[in-house]
C-alpha positions in Angstrom: 0.0 -0.1 0.1 1.5 3.3 -1.0 1.8 6.2 1.2 0.0 9.4 0.3 2.3 11.8 -0.6 3.0 15.1 1.2 2.1 18.2 -0.4 4.7 20.7 -1.4 5.0 23.5 1.1 6.7 26.9 0.4 9.8 27.4 2.0 11.0 30.7 3.0 14.6 32.4 3.3 15.8 34.2 6.3 15.0 37.3 4.4 11.6 36.5 3.5 10.8 35.6 7.0 11.8 39.1 7.9 9.4 40.1 5.4 6.8 38.0 7.1 7.6 39.5 10.6 6.9 43.1 9.3 3.4 41.8 8.2 3.0 40.1 11.2 3.8 43.5 13.4 0.9 45.1 11.3 -1.4 42.3 12.6 0.0 42.7 16.2 -0.5 46.3 16.6 -4.1 46.2 15.1 -4.8 43.2 17.7 -3.3 45.5 20.3 -5.6 48.6 19.2 -8.5 46.3 18.8 -8.0 45.3 22.7 -7.9 48.8 23.7 -11.0 49.8 21.6 -13.4 46.8 22.9 -16.4 48.0 25.1 -20.0 47.3 25.4 -22.0 48.9 23.1 -19.7 48.8 20.0 -20.7 47.0 17.0 -18.5 44.3 15.5 -18.7 46.6 12.4 -17.1 49.4 14.5 -14.5 46.8 15.3 -13.7 46.3 11.6 -13.6 49.7 10.9 -10.9 50.2 13.8 -9.1 47.2 12.2 -9.0 48.2 8.2 -8.0 51.9 9.5 -5.0 50.4 11.3 -4.2 47.8 8.7 -4.5 50.5 5.7 -2.3 53.0 7.7 0.6 51.0 8.0 0.6 50.5 4.3 -0.8 47.0 4.6 -3.9 45.3 2.9 -6.6 43.3 5.0 -6.4 39.5 4.2 -9.6 38.6 4.8 -11.7 41.7 2.9 -13.1 40.1 -0.4 -11.7 36.6 0.2 -14.1 34.2 -1.2 -16.7 37.1 -0.9 -16.1 37.6 2.7 -17.3 41.5 3.7 -15.0 42.4 6.9 -11.6 43.0 7.4 -11.5 40.9 10.4 -13.5 37.7 11.6 -15.6 38.9 14.8 -17.0 35.8 16.4 -19.2 36.4 19.6 -20.0 33.9 22.4 -21.1 31.0 20.8 -19.8 31.9 17.6 -16.5 29.8 17.2 -14.7 31.2 14.1 -15.6 33.5 10.7 -18.4 35.8 12.4 -18.9 38.5 10.0 -18.7 41.9 11.2 -22.4 43.5 11.4 -23.7 47.1 12.5 -26.4 45.1 14.3 -24.1 42.7 16.5 -23.7 44.9 19.6 -21.3 43.7 22.2 -22.4 43.6 25.8 -20.8 43.4 29.3 -19.6 40.0 29.8 -19.9 38.9 26.2 -16.5 37.0 24.6 -15.2 38.1 21.1 -12.7 36.4 19.3 -11.0 38.6 16.6 -9.1 36.9 13.7 -6.8 39.3 11.9 -5.0 39.3 8.7 -2.8 41.6 6.6 -0.6 41.4 3.4 2.3 43.6 3.5 4.7 43.7 0.5 3.3 40.4 -0.8 3.2 38.8 2.5 0.8 37.5 4.9 0.3 37.8 8.8 -2.7 35.9 10.6 -3.4 35.9 14.2 -6.2 35.7 16.8 -7.2 36.7 20.3 -10.3 36.3 22.2 -11.3 39.2 24.8 -13.7 39.6 27.4 -15.9 42.7 26.9 -15.8 44.2 30.5 -15.1 42.0 33.4 -14.8 38.2 32.0 -16.9 35.5 34.0 -14.3 33.0 36.1 -15.5 30.0 33.7 -14.9 32.5 30.7 -11.4 33.4 31.9 -10.6 29.8 32.5 -11.6 28.8 28.8 -9.5 31.6 27.4 -6.7 30.5 29.5 -6.8 26.9 28.3 -7.2 27.8 24.7 -4.2 30.3 24.8 -2.0 27.8 26.5 -2.9 25.2 24.0 -1.8 27.5 21.3 1.6 27.8 22.9 2.2 23.8 23.4 1.7 23.5 19.6 3.8 26.4 18.5 6.3 24.5 21.1 6.5 21.6 18.6 7.6 23.7 15.5 11.2 22.6 15.3 13.0 20.8 12.4 12.5 16.9 12.4 9.1 17.0 14.5 5.9 16.1 12.7 2.9 17.6 12.0 0.8 15.0 14.6 3.2 16.2 17.2 1.5 20.0 17.1 -2.1 18.4 17.1 -0.9 15.9 20.0 0.4 18.6 22.2 -2.8 20.8 21.6 -5.2 17.8 22.3 -3.4 16.4 25.2 -3.2 19.9 27.0 -6.8 20.4 26.5 -8.0 16.8 27.6 -5.5 17.4 30.4 -7.6 20.5 31.8 -11.1 19.2 32.0 -14.0 18.7 29.8 -13.3 21.1 27.1 -14.4 20.8 23.4 -11.4 20.7 21.1 -12.8 21.7 17.6 -11.6 19.4 14.9 -13.2 20.6 11.8 -11.0 23.7 11.6 -7.3 24.0 11.9 -4.1 25.8 11.5 -2.4 26.1 7.8 0.6 27.1 6.1 1.0 30.7 5.2 3.4 33.1 3.1 2.4 34.4 -0.3 -0.8 33.4 0.2 -2.9 33.2 3.5 -4.0 29.7 3.6 -1.2 27.2 2.0 -0.5 23.5 2.6 0.0 22.0 4.9 -3.4 21.8 6.9 -2.5 21.7 10.6 -4.7 19.5 13.0 -5.3 20.5 16.6 -5.0 16.6 17.1 -3.0 13.9 16.3 -0.4 11.3 16.9 3.0 12.0 18.0 5.6 10.8 15.2 3.0 10.9 12.6 2.3 13.1 9.5 4.6 15.5 7.5 8.3 16.5 8.5 8.7 19.8 9.8 11.5 21.5 8.2 13.5 25.1 8.5 11.8 27.6 6.5 8.3 26.4 7.0 5.8 29.0 8.3 2.5 27.8 10.0 -0.6 29.5 11.7 -1.3 27.4 14.7 -5.0 27.9 16.1 -6.6 26.1 18.4 -10.7 26.5 19.1 -11.8 25.5 22.6 -15.3 25.0 23.6 -16.9 25.2 26.8 -19.0 22.2 25.8 -18.6 19.4 23.4 -16.5 20.2 20.2 -19.2 19.7 17.7 -19.9 22.6 15.6 -22.1 23.8 12.9 -22.0 26.4 10.0 -25.2 29.1 9.8 -26.7 29.6 6.7 -24.7 32.9 6.0 -22.2 30.4 4.6 -19.1 31.6 7.0 -20.3 31.8 10.6 -19.5 28.6 12.7 -21.3 28.1 16.2 -21.1 25.5 18.7 -23.8 23.1 18.1 -24.7 23.0 21.7 -24.5 26.8 22.1 -21.8 27.2 24.8 -19.3 29.6 24.5 -16.1 29.2 22.2 -12.4 30.8 22.2 -10.0 31.1 19.4 -6.0 31.7 19.7 -3.7 32.0 16.6 -0.2 32.9 16.1 1.7 32.7 12.6 5.3 31.2 13.4 8.4 30.5 11.4 10.4 27.3 11.9 14.2 28.1 12.3 17.2 26.0 13.0 17.1 27.8 16.4 13.5 27.2 17.1 10.1 28.8 16.6 10.0 32.2 15.6 6.4 33.9 16.2 5.8 36.3 13.4 2.9 37.8 14.9 4.1 38.2 18.4 2.8 41.2 20.6 4.5 43.0 23.0 2.2 41.3 25.9 3.7 37.7 24.7 7.4 39.0 25.3 7.8 37.1 28.6 5.9 34.1 27.4 8.2 33.6 24.5 11.4 34.1 26.5 10.2 31.5 29.2 9.7 28.9 26.2 13.2 29.7 24.8 11.4 30.8 21.4 13.6 33.2 19.2 13.6 36.7 20.0 10.9 38.2 17.2 12.0 41.4 17.6 9.6 43.5 19.7 
């Protein structure tokens, strides 16, 4: 029985990775601005306007706007919405909501892609816990991005951590991806898997690592708008993502924000140059 060949993957030079870091900085600054802007009474379309202005002021272009007809510059997914929420004037944020913001930018032909989940106002303890578990699962996955590792190691690290933390739903229908001169490229990066299995990771690969954690079961469904994905049981969801380059010296987080500085240093990752 023949093993299916691994898909070809775009490998980047050090100079190209440096350009991707610049695109990543645009995304990082935009997410920082959105974090500061989020407050009760805003609509998700208001957030979209903030993001588009920040991206274009940096000389970049929103990756998402017009992508297969998507109308927003960000995805803004509220509470039970998992991913791909369309920014809308009528979607008003309320105290205690969770909003997951996925942001992408193109600068000089290179893409950056990152996501965070924020509480609107003060987070409920169970929501804070859900966000912490999802974000830490992302870091566990990123820690596997070293030459000689396998794609399955990433998924195993993410899924294993979530399982160790209690009854959280690890969404399986969506996952990470290669990134570079296109936003979505091979390989697809599952958020579950078996260690030692799957495509080998090599220097020059750039991958977006993005777990989604649900407060209830892992099951999701896409709404009739053709974009918005929600939890099937109506429980809340969270989403975190970073774009990362695989280097000989370890992971280089291309979309790193200032608030990630201590975490990156503690994990022994490459200094992304804040």
